[in-house]
C-alpha positions as CSV (number, residue, x, y, z in Angstrom):
1,X,77.8,-2.9,-18.5
2,X,79.4,-6.4,-18.2
3,X,78.4,-9.3,-20.4
4,X,76.5,-11.1,-17.6
5,X,74.6,-7.9,-16.9
6,X,73.7,-7.5,-20.6
7,X,72.5,-11.1,-20.8
8,X,70.3,-10.6,-17.8
9,X,68.8,-7.3,-19.0
10,X,68.0,-8.5,-22.5
11,X,66.6,-12.0,-21.5
12,X,63.0,-11.1,-22.4
13,X,64.1,-10.5,-26.0
14,X,66.7,-13.2,-26.4
15,X,65.2,-16.3,-24.6
16,X,62.4,-16.9,-27.0
17,X,64.8,-16.8,-30.0
18,X,67.3,-19.0,-28.2
19,X,64.7,-21.6,-27.4
20,X,63.4,-21.5,-31.0
21,X,66.8,-21.9,-32.5
22,X,67.9,-24.5,-29.9
23,X,70.9,-22.5,-28.7
24,X,71.2,-24.4,-25.4
25,X,74.7,-23.2,-24.7
26,X,73.8,-19.5,-24.9
27,X,70.7,-20.2,-22.9
28,X,72.9,-21.7,-20.2
29,X,75.0,-18.5,-20.2
30,X,71.9,-16.4,-19.7
31,X,70.8,-18.7,-16.9
32,X,74.2,-18.4,-15.3
33,X,74.1,-14.6,-15.5
34,X,70.7,-14.7,-13.7
35,X,72.0,-17.3,-11.2
36,X,69.1,-19.6,-12.1
37,X,68.5,-22.8,-14.1
38,X,67.3,-22.7,-17.7
39,X,63.9,-24.1,-16.5
40,X,63.5,-21.2,-14.0
41,X,64.3,-18.4,-16.4
42,X,62.1,-19.9,-19.1
43,X,59.2,-20.4,-16.7
44,X,59.2,-16.8,-15.5
45,X,56.0,-15.0,-16.2
46,X,56.7,-13.0,-19.3
47,X,59.4,-15.2,-20.7
48,X,57.2,-18.3,-21.0
49,X,54.4,-16.4,-22.7
50,X,56.9,-14.9,-25.2
51,X,58.5,-18.4,-25.8
52,X,55.1,-20.0,-26.5
53,X,54.0,-17.1,-28.7
54,X,57.1,-17.4,-30.8
55,X,56.6,-21.2,-31.2
56,X,52.9,-20.9,-32.0
57,X,53.8,-18.5,-34.9
58,X,56.0,-21.2,-36.5
59,X,54.5,-23.4,-39.3
60,X,53.8,-26.9,-38.0
61,X,51.3,-29.7,-38.4
62,X,51.9,-30.7,-34.8
63,X,52.0,-27.5,-32.7
64,X,51.9,-29.3,-29.3
65,X,54.7,-31.7,-30.4
66,X,56.8,-28.7,-31.6
67,X,56.3,-26.9,-28.2
68,X,57.4,-30.0,-26.3
69,X,60.3,-30.8,-28.6
70,X,61.8,-27.2,-28.4
71,X,61.4,-26.9,-24.7
72,X,63.0,-30.3,-24.1
73,X,65.9,-29.2,-26.4
74,X,66.4,-26.2,-24.2
75,X,66.6,-28.3,-21.0
76,X,66.1,-31.9,-19.9
77,X,64.1,-30.4,-16.9
78,X,61.2,-30.0,-19.4
79,X,61.0,-33.7,-20.1
80,X,57.7,-34.1,-18.1
81,X,56.2,-30.9,-19.5
82,X,52.7,-30.8,-20.9
83,X,51.9,-28.2,-23.6
84,X,48.3,-27.7,-22.7
85,X,49.1,-27.2,-19.1
86,X,51.8,-24.6,-20.0
87,X,49.4,-22.7,-22.3
88,X,46.6,-22.6,-19.7
89,X,48.9,-20.8,-17.3
90,X,49.5,-17.8,-19.6
91,X,46.4,-17.4,-21.9
92,X,46.1,-13.6,-21.4
93,X,49.7,-12.8,-22.2
94,X,49.9,-15.2,-25.2
95,X,46.6,-13.9,-26.6
96,X,47.7,-10.3,-26.2
97,X,51.0,-10.9,-28.0
98,X,49.2,-12.8,-30.8
99,X,46.6,-10.0,-31.2
100,X,49.5,-7.5,-31.6
101,X,50.9,-9.7,-34.4
102,X,47.5,-9.8,-36.1
103,X,47.4,-6.0,-35.9
104,X,50.8,-5.7,-37.6
105,X,51.0,-5.1,-41.4
106,X,52.6,-8.5,-42.1
107,X,49.7,-10.6,-43.7
108,X,51.5,-13.9,-43.4
109,X,52.3,-13.5,-39.7
110,X,48.8,-12.1,-39.1
111,X,47.3,-15.3,-40.7
112,X,49.6,-17.5,-38.5
113,X,48.6,-15.5,-35.4
114,X,44.9,-16.0,-36.1
115,X,45.5,-19.7,-36.4
116,X,47.5,-19.6,-33.2
117,X,44.6,-17.9,-31.4
118,X,42.2,-20.6,-32.5
119,X,44.7,-23.2,-31.3
120,X,45.0,-21.3,-28.0
121,X,41.3,-21.1,-27.6
122,X,40.9,-24.8,-28.4
123,X,43.6,-25.9,-26.0
124,X,42.1,-23.9,-23.1
125,X,38.5,-24.8,-23.8
126,X,36.7,-27.0,-21.3
127,X,36.7,-30.3,-23.1
128,X,34.0,-31.6,-20.8
129,X,31.5,-29.1,-22.2
130,X,28.4,-30.9,-23.6
131,X,27.6,-28.2,-26.1
132,X,28.5,-29.1,-29.7
133,X,27.8,-25.7,-31.2
134,X,29.8,-23.5,-28.9
135,X,31.9,-20.7,-30.5
136,X,35.2,-21.7,-29.0
137,X,37.1,-18.6,-30.0
138,X,34.3,-16.3,-28.9
139,X,33.9,-18.1,-25.6
140,X,37.7,-17.8,-25.1
141,X,37.6,-14.0,-25.6
142,X,34.5,-13.7,-23.4
143,X,36.4,-15.3,-20.6
144,X,39.7,-13.5,-21.1
145,X,38.7,-10.0,-22.4
146,X,39.1,-8.3,-19.0
147,X,42.6,-9.8,-18.5
148,X,43.6,-8.9,-22.1
149,X,42.4,-5.3,-21.7
150,X,44.1,-5.0,-18.4
151,X,47.4,-6.1,-19.9
152,X,47.1,-3.9,-23.1
153,X,45.9,-0.9,-21.0
154,X,48.9,-1.2,-18.8
155,X,51.2,-1.0,-21.8
156,X,49.4,1.9,-23.3
157,X,49.3,3.9,-20.1
158,X,52.8,2.9,-18.9
159,X,51.3,1.1,-16.0
160,X,54.3,-1.3,-15.6
161,X,57.1,0.8,-16.9
162,X,57.6,3.2,-19.9
163,X,56.7,1.8,-23.3
164,X,57.6,3.1,-26.7
165,X,55.0,4.9,-28.8
166,X,55.3,2.1,-31.4
167,X,54.5,-0.5,-28.8
168,X,51.5,1.5,-27.6
169,X,50.2,1.8,-31.2
170,X,50.6,-2.0,-31.6
171,X,48.5,-2.4,-28.4
172,X,45.8,-0.1,-29.8
173,X,45.8,-2.1,-33.1
174,X,45.5,-5.3,-31.0
175,X,42.3,-3.9,-29.4
176,X,40.9,-3.4,-32.9
177,X,41.7,-7.0,-33.8
178,X,40.2,-8.2,-30.5
179,X,36.9,-6.5,-31.4
180,X,36.9,-7.8,-34.9
181,X,37.6,-11.4,-33.9
182,X,35.4,-11.5,-30.8
183,X,32.6,-9.3,-31.9
184,X,29.8,-9.1,-29.3
185,X,31.8,-11.5,-27.0
186,X,33.7,-8.4,-25.8
187,X,30.6,-7.0,-24.2
188,X,31.9,-7.8,-20.7
189,X,35.0,-5.6,-21.3
190,X,33.4,-2.8,-23.3
191,X,33.7,-0.2,-20.4
192,X,37.4,-1.0,-20.2
193,X,37.8,-0.9,-23.9
194,X,36.1,2.4,-24.4
195,X,37.8,4.0,-21.4
196,X,41.2,2.9,-22.7
197,X,40.6,4.2,-26.2
198,X,39.1,7.5,-25.0
199,X,42.2,8.1,-22.9
200,X,44.5,7.3,-25.9
201,X,42.6,9.5,-28.3
202,X,43.6,12.5,-26.1
203,X,47.3,11.7,-26.7
204,X,48.5,13.4,-29.9
205,X,50.8,10.5,-30.9
206,X,48.2,7.8,-30.3
207,X,45.1,9.7,-31.5
208,X,44.7,8.3,-35.0
209,X,45.3,4.7,-34.1
210,X,43.1,5.0,-31.0
211,X,40.2,6.5,-33.0
212,X,40.7,3.9,-35.7
213,X,40.1,1.2,-33.1
214,X,37.1,3.2,-31.8
215,X,35.7,3.2,-35.4
216,X,36.1,-0.6,-35.4
217,X,34.2,-0.8,-32.2
218,X,31.3,1.3,-33.4
219,X,31.1,-0.4,-36.8
220,X,31.4,-4.0,-35.5
221,X,29.3,-4.2,-32.4
222,X,25.5,-4.4,-32.1
223,X,22.9,-1.8,-31.1
224,X,22.8,-2.8,-27.5
225,X,26.6,-2.6,-27.1
226,X,27.1,0.8,-28.8
227,X,23.9,2.6,-27.4
228,X,25.8,4.3,-24.6
229,X,28.7,5.3,-27.0
230,X,26.7,7.4,-29.5
231,X,27.1,10.7,-27.8
232,X,30.8,10.2,-26.9
233,X,31.6,9.1,-30.5
234,X,30.2,12.2,-32.1
235,X,31.7,14.4,-29.4
236,X,35.1,12.8,-30.2
237,X,34.6,13.4,-33.9
238,X,33.8,17.1,-33.3
239,X,36.5,17.7,-30.7
240,X,39.5,16.0,-32.3
241,X,38.6,16.3,-36.0
242,X,41.6,18.5,-36.9
243,X,44.0,15.9,-35.3
244,X,42.8,13.1,-37.6
245,X,44.8,12.2,-40.7
246,X,42.8,12.4,-44.0
247,X,42.4,8.6,-44.2
248,X,41.1,8.5,-40.6
249,X,38.6,11.4,-41.4
250,X,37.4,9.3,-44.4
251,X,36.9,6.3,-42.1
252,X,35.1,8.5,-39.6
253,X,32.7,9.6,-42.4
254,X,32.1,5.9,-43.2
255,X,31.4,5.1,-39.6
256,X,28.9,7.9,-39.4
257,X,27.2,6.7,-42.5
258,X,27.0,3.2,-40.9
259,X,25.6,4.6,-37.7
260,X,22.9,6.7,-39.4
261,X,21.9,3.9,-41.9
262,X,22.2,0.9,-39.7
263,X,21.0,2.3,-36.3
264,X,18.5,5.1,-37.2
265,X,16.4,4.5,-34.1
266,X,19.4,4.7,-31.9
267,X,20.4,8.1,-33.5
268,X,16.8,9.3,-33.0
269,X,16.8,8.2,-29.3
270,X,19.9,10.3,-28.7
271,X,19.1,13.2,-31.0
272,X,18.5,15.6,-28.1
273,X,22.0,15.1,-26.6
274,X,24.1,14.5,-29.8
275,X,26.8,17.2,-30.2
276,X,26.8,19.5,-33.2
277,X,28.9,18.7,-36.2
278,X,28.4,22.1,-37.8
279,X,32.1,22.9,-37.6
280,X,33.0,20.0,-40.0
281,X,32.1,20.6,-43.7
282,X,32.5,16.8,-44.5
283,X,29.9,16.0,-41.9
284,X,27.3,18.5,-43.2
285,X,25.1,15.7,-44.4
286,X,24.7,14.3,-40.9
287,X,24.5,17.8,-39.3
288,X,21.5,18.6,-41.5
289,X,19.8,15.3,-40.6
290,X,20.3,16.0,-36.9
291,X,19.1,19.6,-37.3
292,X,15.9,18.4,-38.9
293,X,15.2,16.0,-36.0
294,X,16.0,18.7,-33.4
295,X,13.9,21.4,-35.1
296,X,10.8,20.5,-33.0
297,X,12.6,21.2,-29.7
298,X,11.8,24.5,-28.0
299,X,14.6,26.6,-26.4
300,X,13.9,25.2,-22.9
301,X,14.4,21.6,-24.1
302,X,17.5,22.6,-26.0
303,X,19.0,24.1,-22.9
304,X,18.0,21.1,-20.8
305,X,19.8,18.9,-23.3
306,X,22.9,21.0,-23.0
307,X,22.7,20.7,-19.2
308,X,22.4,16.9,-19.5
309,X,25.5,16.8,-21.7
310,X,27.5,19.1,-19.4
311,X,26.9,16.6,-16.6
312,X,28.2,13.6,-18.6
313,X,31.1,11.6,-17.2
314,X,32.9,11.9,-20.5
315,X,35.0,15.1,-20.5
316,X,34.9,15.3,-24.3
317,X,31.0,15.3,-24.3
318,X,31.1,18.1,-21.6
319,X,33.7,20.1,-23.6
320,X,31.5,20.1,-26.7
321,X,28.4,21.0,-24.7
322,X,30.1,24.0,-23.2
323,X,31.5,25.0,-26.6
324,X,28.0,25.0,-28.1
325,X,26.5,26.9,-25.1
C-alpha cells in the first residue's frame, strides 16, 4: 500500500484528530490523496460528524466559537461556516457517537459527552417554540430515536460493513444510555430497540451487554411501555440464563424484583402466558409467586396459554413454550 492509499483509507480516523490539532499541512496531504479539497473531505457524511463529536468533547466555555475556530484553521473555505447549521445536518451521527462515549467506562469523557448531548439538543431545538417548560433533551431524543437506532442497529448487525465485537458492544451500551437519558421519550423507537436487543442477545459474544441494556429498558420505562415486553423478558431469562455472567444474573434478579414489586398488576395480567422459571434456582421466589397465581387454572386453560405462547412472534417465547409442553 502506498502512502497516498494509506492516507485515503484511514481518513475517517485521522481527519478529526488533524482538525483538532490544527495539522493543516497533513490535512492537505490527505486531501491530495483523495484528490479533493480539505473542505470536501471534511464535509463528507461520516467525517464531519466525527470532527464535530471530537470538538464537542473538548472543554470550552464557548463551544460554538471553538468549532468555528478549528474549522477555519483547517481551511479558509470554512470562513463563512455556521456551527448550528453544521450540527443540524448530522444530529443522528453526532448523538450516536456521543452516546457511545457515555457508555464507555471513562467517567470524565462520559460527563463531557452528556454535556455535549445537551448542547446538541439545544442547538437543534426549534427556538421559535412558545413552550417554556419543554424538555429539550427529551424532545431531541423523541425526534431522533428512530435515526439513532437505525444507525446503531446497522453497526451491531454489520449492515454497512463488518464491525468489531468491541464496537458492537459499545453500540449496545449506547442504547442503554439512550434509554436512561431519554426515558419514556424513546417510546416511538421501542419496537426497534427491543428487536435490536433481542437479536443481539442471541449472539454469544454480545449476549451479556445486550441483556444488560434490556434490563435498563425494563427497569427504566413505565408500565405502558413495557407491557408487551413482560413475556419476552422472562422467556429470555429462562432461555439464556446459563450464558449470563454472574453479575448479569444478579442484575436480572434485581430486574425481576423491580418488575414484581413495581408492576404487580402487569405481572398478574400476563400470568397465564409468562414462561416458567423453575429451571433457575435463583428465581425460585418468582416461580413460586407465579405458581400461586396460576394454581386456579384448569388443564384446558393451561394448554390454551401454551398454544398462545407458541404462536408468539418472539422465537424465544415460542421455544420456552415448546420446552414446557
